[in-house]
C-alpha positions in Angstrom: -4.1 -18.1 -29.2 -1.7 -17.0 -26.5 -0.3 -18.9 -23.6 -2.9 -18.1 -21.3 -6.7 -17.2 -21.2 -5.7 -13.6 -20.3 -3.6 -13.3 -23.4 -6.1 -14.9 -25.6 -8.8 -12.5 -24.5 -6.4 -9.6 -24.8 -5.5 -10.6 -28.3 -9.2 -10.9 -29.2 -10.0 -7.4 -28.0 -6.9 -6.1 -29.8 -8.1 -7.9 -33.0 -11.6 -6.5 -32.7 -10.3 -3.0 -32.5 -7.9 -3.2 -35.5 -7.9 -1.0 -37.4 -8.8 1.3 -34.6 -12.6 2.1 -34.5 -13.8 5.6 -34.6 -13.1 7.0 -31.1 -16.4 8.0 -29.6 -16.7 11.6 -28.3 -17.9 12.3 -24.9 -21.1 13.7 -26.3 -21.6 10.4 -28.3 -20.8 8.3 -25.2 -23.4 10.3 -23.3 -26.0 9.4 -25.9 -25.5 5.7 -25.2 -28.1 4.5 -22.7 -27.0 2.4 -19.7 -29.1 -0.4 -21.0 -27.2 -0.3 -24.4 -23.9 -0.3 -22.5 -25.2 -3.4 -20.6 -26.1 -5.1 -23.8 -22.6 -4.7 -25.0 -21.1 -5.5 -21.6 -23.1 -8.7 -21.3 -21.5 -10.0 -24.5 -18.0 -9.0 -23.6 -18.3 -10.5 -20.1 -19.6 -13.7 -21.4 -16.8 -13.9 -23.9 -14.2 -13.2 -21.2 -15.7 -16.0 -18.9 -15.7 -18.4 -21.8 -12.1 -17.6 -22.6 -11.1 -18.1 -19.1 -12.7 -21.5 -18.8 -11.4 -23.1 -22.0 -8.5 -24.9 -20.1 -8.6 -27.6 -19.2 -10.6 -29.0 -22.1 -14.1 -30.3 -21.2 -17.3 -31.3 -22.9 -19.4 -28.4 -24.3 -22.2 -29.2 -21.8 -19.6 -28.7 -19.0 -18.3 -25.5 -20.4 -21.9 -24.2 -20.7 -22.7 -25.1 -17.1 -19.6 -23.3 -15.8 -20.2 -20.2 -17.9 -23.9 -19.9 -16.8 -22.8 -20.2 -13.2 -20.5 -17.2 -13.7 -22.7 -15.0 -15.8 -26.0 -15.3 -14.0 -27.5 -12.2 -12.3 -26.9 -13.4 -8.8 -23.1 -14.1 -9.4 -22.8 -10.8 -11.3 -24.3 -9.0 -8.3 -21.6 -10.6 -6.2 -18.9 -9.6 -8.7 -19.8 -5.9 -8.6 -19.7 -6.0 -4.8 -16.1 -7.5 -5.0 -15.0 -4.7 -7.5 -16.7 -1.8 -5.9 -13.9 -0.6 -3.6 -11.6 -0.6 -6.7 -13.7 1.6 -8.9 -13.2 5.3 -9.6 -16.0 7.7 -8.9 -16.8 7.9 -12.7 -17.0 4.1 -12.8 -19.2 4.0 -9.9 -21.5 6.5 -11.6 -21.8 4.3 -14.6 -22.7 1.3 -12.3 -25.3 3.4 -10.6 -26.8 4.5 -13.9 -26.9 1.0 -15.1 -28.4 -0.3 -11.9 -31.1 2.4 -12.0 -31.9 1.7 -15.6 -32.9 -1.9 -15.2 -36.3 -2.7 -16.7 -39.1 -3.9 -14.4 -39.3 -7.3 -16.1 -37.8 -9.9 -13.8 -37.8 -13.7 -14.2 -35.9 -15.8 -11.8 -33.5 -13.8 -9.5 -34.3 -11.0 -7.0 -34.8 -7.5 -8.4 -31.8 -6.2 -6.5 -29.5 -8.8 -8.2 -30.7 -7.9 -11.6 -30.1 -4.2 -10.9 -26.5 -4.8 -9.7 -25.9 -7.2 -12.6 -27.1 -4.6 -15.0 -24.7 -2.1 -13.3 -21.8 -4.4 -13.8 -22.6 -5.0 -17.5 -23.0 -1.3 -18.0 -19.5 -0.7 -16.6 -18.1 -3.5 -18.7 -19.7 -2.1 -21.9 -18.6 1.4 -21.1 -15.0 0.3 -20.4 -15.0 -1.8 -23.6 -15.8 1.3 -25.6 -13.5 3.7 -23.7 -10.7 2.0 -21.9 -10.0 -1.6 -22.7 -6.8 -1.9 -20.6 -8.7 -0.8 -17.5 -11.5 -3.3 -18.4 -9.0 -6.1 -18.8 -7.4 -5.2 -15.5 -10.7 -5.2 -13.6 -11.8 -8.4 -15.2 -8.5 -10.1 -14.3 -8.7 -8.9 -10.7 -12.3 -10.2 -10.6 -11.2 -13.6 -12.0 -8.5 -13.9 -9.5 -10.8 -13.1 -6.6 -13.6 -15.2 -7.9 -11.5 -18.1 -9.0 -12.6 -18.6 -12.6 
């Protein structure tokens, strides 16, 4: 592990892509649904949040509570609002597509929060597959603004 959570996460991402995976073509990327991007983005985002909260050491129950607080739909909805002014037009389009692809099944949060959260997760999944330095930059900005 590195000296900071940022380095640890960056090293994890680098390790996951070595040797470099097959680069997806634009046509292959276009065949991946926004929900599938959100599926990957959800996992990447949770791993990022977990890596940020490792220090100082805590009990697992406390880690879990802190992570859940950051990855729930309401919080992700807030996060996409924080990032929206920094996104490119192409990134905003991915967020829009993800937001519009949300399934009708809702459990606990408002529908708008689920839609925005799915948009954020779609963006994270897309950037994970296409531009990891940009992904890490946005996540670090978000972490700095949100304080996790």
